C-alpha positions in Angstrom: -28.3 61.6 -251.5 -24.6 61.8 -250.5 -23.1 59.1 -248.3 -19.7 58.7 -246.6 -18.7 55.1 -245.9 -16.0 54.9 -243.1 -14.3 51.6 -243.3 -14.3 49.8 -246.6 -13.9 46.2 -245.7 -16.3 43.5 -246.7 -19.5 45.1 -245.2 -18.5 48.7 -246.0 -17.9 47.7 -249.6 -21.2 45.9 -249.8 -23.1 48.9 -248.6 -21.3 51.3 -250.9 -22.0 49.0 -253.9 -25.7 48.9 -253.0 -26.0 52.6 -252.5 -24.2 53.3 -255.8 -26.6 50.9 -257.6 -29.5 52.9 -256.2 -28.1 56.0 -257.9 -26.6 57.8 -254.8 -23.2 59.5 -254.5 -20.9 57.5 -252.2 -17.5 58.5 -250.9 -15.3 56.2 -248.8 -12.3 56.2 -246.6 -10.3 53.5 -244.9 -7.2 53.8 -242.7 -5.8 51.0 -244.8 -5.1 52.4 -248.2 -4.8 48.9 -249.8 -8.3 48.0 -248.5 -9.8 51.1 -250.0 -8.2 50.2 -253.4 -9.9 46.8 -253.2 -13.2 48.5 -252.4 -12.9 50.8 -255.4 -12.4 47.9 -257.7 -15.4 46.1 -256.2 -17.6 49.1 -256.1 -17.0 51.1 -259.3 -18.0 54.8 -258.8 -16.9 54.9 -255.2 -15.2 58.3 -254.6 -12.1 58.7 -252.4 -12.2 60.9 -249.3 -8.9 62.3 -248.0 -9.8 61.2 -244.5 -12.6 61.1 -241.9 -12.4 64.8 -241.2 -12.4 65.9 -244.8 -15.1 63.4 -245.7 -17.4 64.7 -243.0 -16.5 68.3 -243.8 -17.9 67.7 -247.3 -21.3 67.6 -245.8 -22.7 64.1 -246.6 -26.3 63.4 -245.8 -25.3 60.4 -243.7 -22.3 58.4 -242.6 -22.0 54.6 -242.5 -19.6 53.4 -239.8 -18.1 50.1 -240.9 -14.9 50.1 -238.9 -13.9 47.5 -236.3 -16.3 47.7 -233.3 -13.9 49.3 -230.9 -13.9 52.5 -233.0 -17.6 52.6 -233.7 -18.6 55.1 -231.0 -15.7 57.5 -231.7 -16.4 57.6 -235.4 -20.2 57.8 -235.0 -19.8 60.6 -232.4 -17.6 62.6 -234.8 -20.2 62.1 -237.6 -23.1 63.2 -235.4 -21.1 66.4 -234.4 -20.6 67.1 -238.1 -24.3 67.0 -238.6 -24.8 63.6 -240.1 -27.3 60.9 -239.5 -25.5 57.7 -238.8 -25.7 54.0 -239.7 -23.5 51.9 -237.5 -22.7 48.4 -238.6 -23.4 45.9 -235.8 -22.5 45.9 -233.0 -23.2 49.5 -232.0 -20.1 49.4 -229.9 -17.8 46.9 -228.1 -18.6 48.4 -224.7 -22.1 49.4 -223.7 -21.1 52.3 -221.4 -20.0 54.2 -224.4 -23.3 54.1 -226.1 -25.7 56.4 -224.1 -23.4 59.4 -224.5 -23.5 58.9 -228.3 -27.2 58.6 -228.4 -27.7 61.6 -226.2 -25.4 63.6 -228.4 -27.4 62.5 -231.5 -30.7 63.5 -229.9 -29.3 67.0 -229.0 -28.2 67.4 -232.6 -31.5 66.2 -234.1 -29.8 63.3 -235.7 -30.6 59.6 -235.5 -28.4 56.5 -235.1 -29.5 53.2 -236.7 -27.7 49.9 -236.4 -27.1 47.3 -239.1 -28.9 44.1 -238.1 -29.6 42.9 -241.6 -31.3 39.6 -240.5 -34.3 41.7 -239.6 -34.7 42.4 -243.4 -34.6 38.7 -244.4 -38.0 37.6 -245.8 -37.8 34.1 -244.3 -37.1 35.4 -240.7 -39.8 38.0 -241.1 -42.1 35.1 -242.0 -41.2 33.5 -238.7 -42.1 36.6 -236.8 -45.4 36.9 -238.6 -46.3 33.4 -237.7 -45.4 34.0 -234.0 -47.4 37.3 -234.0 -50.4 35.4 -235.5 -50.2 32.8 -232.7 -49.6 30.0 -235.1 -48.0 27.7 -232.6 -49.7 29.0 -229.5 -47.8 30.0 -226.5 -44.0 29.9 -227.0 -42.1 27.8 -224.4 -38.6 27.5 -225.7 -36.3 28.0 -228.7 -32.8 27.2 -229.9 -30.7 29.5 -232.2 -27.6 28.1 -233.8 -24.8 29.6 -235.7 -21.5 27.9 -236.6 -18.9 28.4 -239.3 -15.2 28.0 -239.5 -13.7 31.5 -239.3 -10.8 31.0 -241.8 -13.4 30.1 -244.4 -15.5 33.2 -244.0 -13.4 35.3 -246.4 -11.0 32.9 -248.1 -9.2 35.7 -249.9 -7.9 37.2 -246.6 -5.9 35.7 -243.8 -8.3 35.3 -240.9 -5.6 36.4 -238.5 -6.0 39.9 -239.9 -9.7 39.9 -239.0 -10.8 42.0 -236.0 -12.8 38.9 -235.0 -9.7 37.3 -233.4 -8.8 40.5 -231.4 -10.5 41.4 -228.1 -9.0 44.9 -228.3 -10.8 45.5 -231.6 -14.1 44.1 -230.4 -13.9 40.6 -231.7 -15.0 37.2 -230.4 -17.8 34.9 -231.2 -20.2 36.5 -228.8 -19.9 40.0 -230.0 -19.1 39.3 -233.6 -22.2 37.0 -233.9 -24.5 39.5 -232.0 -27.1 38.9 -234.7 -28.0 35.7 -232.9 -28.8 37.7 -229.8 -30.6 40.5 -231.6 -33.2 38.4 -233.5 -34.3 36.4 -230.5 -35.0 39.7 -228.7 -36.9 40.8 -231.7 -39.0 37.6 -231.7 -39.4 37.0 -228.0 -39.1 40.4 -226.2 -37.1 41.4 -223.2 -34.5 39.1 -221.7 -34.2 39.0 -217.9 -31.4 36.7 -217.1 -28.8 34.4 -218.7 -26.0 32.0 -218.1 -23.1 31.1 -220.4 -20.2 28.8 -221.0 -17.6 30.2 -223.4 -13.9 30.1 -224.2 -11.1 29.7 -226.8 -11.2 26.0 -227.3 -9.5 25.6 -230.7 -6.1 26.1 -232.3 -7.3 29.2 -234.1 -5.2 32.3 -233.5 -6.4 35.2 -231.3 -7.4 36.0 -227.8 -11.2 35.8 -228.1 -13.7 33.1 -227.4 -14.4 30.9 -230.4 -17.3 28.9 -228.8 -20.2 29.9 -226.6 -23.3 28.3 -225.3 -25.9 30.7 -223.7 -29.2 30.1 -222.0 -31.5 33.1 -221.8 -34.8 33.5 -219.9 -37.1 36.1 -221.3 -39.7 38.1 -219.4 -42.4 36.2 -221.3 -41.1 33.0 -219.8 -39.5 31.8 -223.0 -36.2 30.0 -222.5 -33.8 30.3 -225.5 -30.5 28.5 -226.0 -28.0 30.3 -228.2 -25.0 28.6 -229.7 -22.3 30.5 -231.6 -18.9 29.3 -232.8 -16.0 30.0 -235.2 -15.4 26.2 -235.6 -18.0 24.4 -237.6 -16.5 23.3 -241.0 -19.9 23.3 -242.6 -22.0 26.5 -242.4 -25.1 26.4 -240.2 -27.5 29.0 -239.0 -31.0 28.0 -238.0 -33.7 28.3 -235.3 -36.3 26.0 -233.7 -39.2 27.3 -231.7 -41.3 25.1 -229.5 -44.9 26.2 -228.7 -47.9 24.8 -227.1 -49.5 24.1 -230.5 -46.6 23.2 -232.6 -43.0 23.9 -233.7 -41.5 26.4 -236.1 -38.1 25.8 -237.7 -36.1 28.3 -239.8 -33.1 27.6 -241.9 -31.0 30.6 -243.2 -29.3 28.8 -246.0 -32.4 27.3 -247.6 -34.7 30.2 -246.6 -37.2 27.5 -245.6 -39.7 27.8 -242.7 -41.6 24.8 -241.5 -44.5 24.6 -239.1 -45.0 21.2 -237.4 -48.3 20.3 -235.7 -50.4 20.6 -233.8 -51.7 17.3 -235.2 -49.2 14.4 -235.5 -47.5 14.4 -238.9 -48.9 17.8 -239.8 -46.3 19.8 -241.7 -46.8 23.3 -243.2 -43.9 24.4 -245.5 -43.1 28.0 -246.3 -40.6 27.4 -249.0 -38.2 30.3 -249.3 -36.7 29.1 -252.6 -38.6 31.7 -254.5 -37.6 34.5 -252.1 -35.0 37.1 -253.3 -31.4 35.9 -252.6 -30.2 36.5 -249.0 -28.0 39.3 -250.4 -31.1 41.4 -251.0 -31.6 41.9 -247.3 -28.7 44.3 -247.4 -30.4 46.2 -250.2 -33.6 46.4 -248.3 -31.7 47.5 -245.2 -30.2 50.5 -247.2 -33.6 51.3 -248.7 -35.0 51.4 -245.2 -32.1 53.7 -244.1 -32.9 56.1 -247.0 -36.6 56.1 -246.1 -35.6 57.1 -242.5 -33.4 59.9 -243.9 -36.4 61.1 -245.9 -38.6 61.1 -242.8 -40.9 58.4 -244.1 -40.0 55.7 -241.5 -38.5 55.3 -238.1 -35.3 53.2 -237.7 -36.2 49.5 -237.2 -33.1 49.1 -234.9 -32.1 52.4 -233.3 -29.2 52.8 -231.0 -31.2 52.0 -227.8 -32.6 48.8 -229.4 -29.1 47.8 -230.4 -27.8 48.5 -226.9 -30.2 45.8 -225.6 -28.3 43.1 -227.6 -24.9 44.5 -226.6 -25.8 44.2 -222.9 -26.9 40.6 -223.4 -23.5 39.9 -224.9 -21.7 41.6 -222.0 -23.8 39.7 -219.5 -22.9 36.4 -221.3 -19.2 37.3 -221.0 -19.7 38.0 -217.3 -21.6 34.8 -216.7 -18.9 32.8 -218.4 -16.1 34.4 -216.5 -17.8 34.2 -213.1 -19.7 30.9 -213.7 -23.1 32.2 -212.6 -26.5 33.5 -213.8 -26.5 37.2 -214.6 -29.6 39.5 -214.4 -30.2 41.9 -217.2 
C-alpha cells in the first residue's frame, strides 16, 4: 500500500519506519524541512512529498496525520476530501466541536477515521482488560491511573520548549497531551458521567499549559477513577491499580507486569510481562491493525467517535479546574 505521513516528528517517523519495514511505500511531508531531513535519516526509504496538496494528489491509500493537535482536523479533512482513509495521532483534535464535521465528511466520502491510542495494543494492558472481562476481581469499585515524567527528558535531543506540549495554541498541556490516560480507563470501565479536576502550571517549566492535573471521574457503572498526569516527575512512572470486590489488579507499563492480589490474604497471581514483545511493538501492531482496516478485514478499534469521548473528558476536566466544580459529561 501507499501511505502519506503528514508531520514527521517523533511519532510520524516511528509510523513511517514501521510501515516501511512491512514493505509499504511511504511518503512524508513536514512544514519544517529540517525535521523531515531528520526523519529521512531515521527511516531510510521514506520518500519526500512536495507538500500536503501534492502528497494527497499522488493518490495514497491512506494518510497519517502526525502534526500538532491544533491542525489535526484541518489536515484530516483535506485528506478525506482527497479520497483517503485517515489515521490521526492522538488526540483526534484539540477542540471537540471540530470533530463531528470531520467524521460526517468522512462518512459521506465512504472513508474511515481511526485514532492512534497505541496503549490499546499493549499486551500487558490487554491482559488487564481480559482479567476484568472475566470477572477476576469481581465488581470493580475504584481505580487509580498514574502518569508522570519530566518533560525536558522526553526527547533529550530536542529542546522541550520547541515541543507543542508547552503551547496551548498548538494543543499542548498535560491533560490533552496525556489523553492516553483518559482513553484507556474508558476502554476498561465504560462511559464516564461526571468529573472534577484540579490542574495548573505549578513548575518553572516554560509554556502556558498545565503541567500537573488530578482528576476524579465517576463512571456510569459506579466505578470511581482517579487520574494523575504531570510533566514533572524526574523518574518515569505509568501504572494502574484497580480495586474490586474480590481482589486488586495492578499494572505497570515499564515492567509490563500485571499482578492480581486476593481474594485470600497473601494470595498473589503474577502475569509476568518480561517475555512479552517490547513496548515498541505496540506501534507495529497498531499499524498492522490499520492495514487490516484498510483491507476491510477489521473495524477500527478506536474510531473518531470513540476518540471524541476521551477528548470531551479532557475538556470537561479543564472546565472543572477553571470553574472549581463537578462537570457532567
